[in-house]
C-alpha positions in Angstrom: 114.1 218.6 78.1 114.0 221.6 80.5 115.8 221.6 83.8 112.5 221.7 85.7 111.1 218.6 83.9 114.4 216.7 84.4 114.3 217.5 88.1 110.7 216.4 88.4 111.5 213.1 86.6 114.4 212.4 88.9 112.3 213.0 91.9 109.6 210.7 90.6 112.1 207.9 90.0 113.7 208.3 93.4 110.3 208.3 95.1 109.3 205.1 93.2 112.5 203.4 94.1 112.1 204.4 97.8 108.5 203.1 97.8 109.6 199.8 96.3 112.4 199.4 98.8 110.0 200.1 101.7 107.5 197.6 100.4 110.3 195.0 100.1 111.4 195.7 103.7 107.9 195.5 105.0 107.3 192.2 103.3 110.4 190.8 104.8 109.7 192.1 108.3 106.1 190.9 108.1 106.9 187.4 107.0 105.3 185.2 109.7 107.4 182.3 111.0 106.5 178.8 109.9 105.7 176.1 112.4 108.1 173.3 111.5 107.3 170.9 114.3 104.8 170.8 117.2 104.0 168.0 119.7 102.7 170.3 122.4 99.3 169.0 121.3 100.2 165.7 122.9 100.2 167.1 126.5 96.7 166.6 128.0 95.0 169.8 128.7 93.0 168.4 131.6 93.5 165.5 134.0 90.7 164.2 136.2 88.6 167.0 134.8 90.9 169.6 136.2 93.6 171.7 134.5 96.8 169.7 133.9 99.6 171.3 136.0 102.0 168.4 136.3 103.8 166.6 133.5 106.0 163.6 133.8 109.6 164.7 133.5 113.3 163.9 133.5 115.7 165.4 136.0 119.3 166.6 135.8 120.6 163.1 135.8 119.2 162.7 132.2 120.5 166.0 130.8 121.1 166.8 128.0 117.6 165.5 127.2 115.7 165.6 123.9 114.5 163.8 120.8 114.8 163.6 117.1 112.1 165.6 115.2 111.1 165.6 111.5 110.3 169.1 110.2 107.2 169.6 108.0 108.0 169.6 104.2 107.4 173.4 103.9 109.8 174.2 106.7 112.8 172.3 105.4 115.7 174.7 104.8 114.2 177.2 107.3 116.3 178.9 110.0 115.4 178.4 113.7 113.3 181.3 115.0 111.7 180.1 118.3 111.5 176.9 120.3 108.8 176.5 122.8 109.1 173.7 125.4 107.8 172.8 128.9 109.6 172.4 132.2 108.5 170.7 135.4 109.3 173.0 138.4 109.8 171.2 141.8 111.4 174.1 143.6 109.5 175.5 146.6 109.9 179.0 148.0 110.4 177.3 151.4 110.9 173.6 152.2 111.3 170.6 150.0 108.4 169.1 147.9 109.2 165.5 148.8 109.4 166.2 152.5 105.7 167.4 152.4 106.8 170.8 153.8 106.7 172.8 150.6 105.5 176.3 151.4 105.1 178.9 148.7 103.7 182.1 150.4 104.1 184.3 147.3 102.7 182.6 144.2 103.9 185.4 142.0 107.5 185.3 143.3 110.0 183.8 140.7 113.5 182.6 140.5 115.9 182.8 137.5 117.5 179.8 135.8 119.4 179.6 132.5 118.6 176.9 130.0 120.1 176.0 126.6 118.3 174.5 123.6 120.6 173.0 121.0 119.8 171.8 117.5 122.0 169.0 116.1 122.4 167.2 112.8 121.4 163.5 112.9 124.6 161.4 112.8 125.2 157.8 111.7 122.8 155.4 113.5 120.7 158.3 114.8 123.6 159.5 117.0 124.0 163.2 117.9 125.8 164.8 115.0 127.3 168.3 114.6 125.8 171.3 116.4 123.8 173.4 113.9 122.3 176.1 116.1 121.7 176.9 119.8 120.0 179.4 122.1 120.7 180.1 125.8 118.3 182.2 127.8 117.5 182.9 131.4 113.9 182.3 132.4 112.0 183.5 135.5 110.1 180.6 136.9 107.4 180.6 139.5 107.8 178.3 142.5 105.8 175.1 142.9 102.6 175.6 145.0 102.5 174.6 148.7 101.9 171.1 149.7 98.2 170.2 150.1 98.1 168.4 153.4 94.8 166.7 152.5 96.5 164.9 149.6 97.5 161.2 150.1 101.1 160.4 150.9 103.3 159.0 148.1 107.0 158.0 147.9 107.6 161.6 146.5 105.6 163.3 149.2 102.1 164.8 149.2 100.9 166.7 146.2 99.6 170.2 145.6 96.3 171.7 144.3 92.9 170.1 144.0 94.3 167.4 141.7 96.9 166.4 144.3 99.6 166.8 141.6 102.8 165.1 142.9 106.2 166.7 142.1 106.5 169.7 139.9 104.4 172.3 138.2 104.3 172.6 134.4 105.9 175.8 133.0 106.2 176.9 129.4 109.3 178.7 128.2 110.3 180.1 124.8 113.8 180.3 123.3 113.9 183.3 120.9 117.5 183.8 119.7 119.4 181.0 117.8 122.9 181.2 116.5 124.5 180.5 114.2 121.7 181.2 111.7 121.7 178.1 109.4 119.3 176.3 107.2 117.9 173.2 108.9 117.6 169.8 107.3 114.4 167.8 107.5 115.5 165.7 110.5 117.3 167.3 113.5 117.9 166.4 117.2 116.8 168.9 119.9 118.5 168.7 123.3 117.8 170.7 126.4 120.0 171.2 129.4 120.2 173.7 132.3 122.9 176.3 133.0 125.1 173.8 134.9 124.7 171.1 132.3 123.7 168.3 134.6 123.9 169.4 138.3 121.2 169.0 140.9 120.9 172.7 141.8 117.3 174.0 141.9 115.1 171.0 141.0 113.7 171.8 137.5 113.1 169.0 135.1 112.4 168.6 131.3 108.7 168.0 130.8 107.4 165.0 128.8 104.2 164.2 126.9 102.5 162.1 129.6 101.2 163.7 132.8 100.6 162.7 136.4 97.1 161.4 137.0 97.0 159.7 140.5 98.8 157.5 143.0 96.9 154.3 143.4 97.7 150.7 144.5 101.3 151.7 145.3 101.9 153.0 141.7 102.1 156.3 140.0 99.5 156.3 137.3 100.0 158.5 134.2 97.6 160.3 132.0 98.8 159.1 128.6 100.0 161.4 125.8 97.0 162.9 124.0 96.2 162.4 120.4 98.1 159.1 120.3 101.4 161.0 120.9 101.3 162.2 117.3 102.6 165.7 116.6 100.2 168.2 115.0 103.0 169.4 112.7 106.0 167.4 111.6 106.6 163.9 112.7 108.6 161.7 115.1 111.1 159.6 113.1 111.7 157.3 116.1 108.7 157.4 118.5 110.2 154.7 120.8 113.5 156.6 121.3 114.7 159.7 123.0 118.2 161.1 124.0 119.4 161.2 127.6 122.8 162.3 128.8 123.3 163.5 125.2 123.2 160.1 123.7 120.5 157.9 122.1 118.3 156.0 124.5 116.5 153.3 122.6 113.1 151.7 123.2 110.2 152.2 125.6 109.8 155.9 125.3 106.6 156.1 123.1 104.3 158.7 124.7 107.1 160.0 126.9 109.0 162.4 124.6 110.1 165.9 125.5 107.7 168.4 123.9 108.5 171.3 121.5 107.1 173.7 119.1 109.8 174.9 116.6 109.2 177.8 114.2 111.5 178.8 111.4 111.9 181.7 109.0 113.3 181.9 105.4 
């Protein structure tokens, strides 16, 4: 074999190996995350024929707040990629929502708040087990709209918008960086808390499935969870139970679960 032929052969082999490696990297980089669980479908899109802006929610007194979720079969053993959830923002640019003097002059103005999403193993008796993975991120949240003075008064003040939504405005946030990177079992517990872990601070709550519909007959009336409260992906092992204060809170929570969409990668 001549030197020229040998050189050409070596170049061909190197080129082939390089192309194979590049294809492998591209395949890895292009692997789409798998949706492991999603109950965002259970939040009504409209209430009274208008866009749903106000979920029911739990405040700082209930943090860390969350629920047990069951991952879809094809997602078992995946590693947490993103977690989408919803908050209920009560903060006004000026004033206090419940005092009926909420004034937000700049709808695009935002404030920053850090939140943590933690994924735990399920312990004995559905208690919170060992921490598997967590993500902390700072989100820029818009203020709640100004009080609509034409809305009826309620124990929590007057509402905002055409729907007279009382309380907070629904906001969607996404956690994107989880550590450590571990393989998740089929059932896990997801808990949410703000940066101060249970202080009043700026009033931002954890959003639930049910939404505010109206105030009538001295009662707050909810728009029930859509689709029977059943997740579109995955399942709820204990639909009657959630976690408040970081511990199991049993019974009476069907249709009032925190909402998530969890994606995983291999």
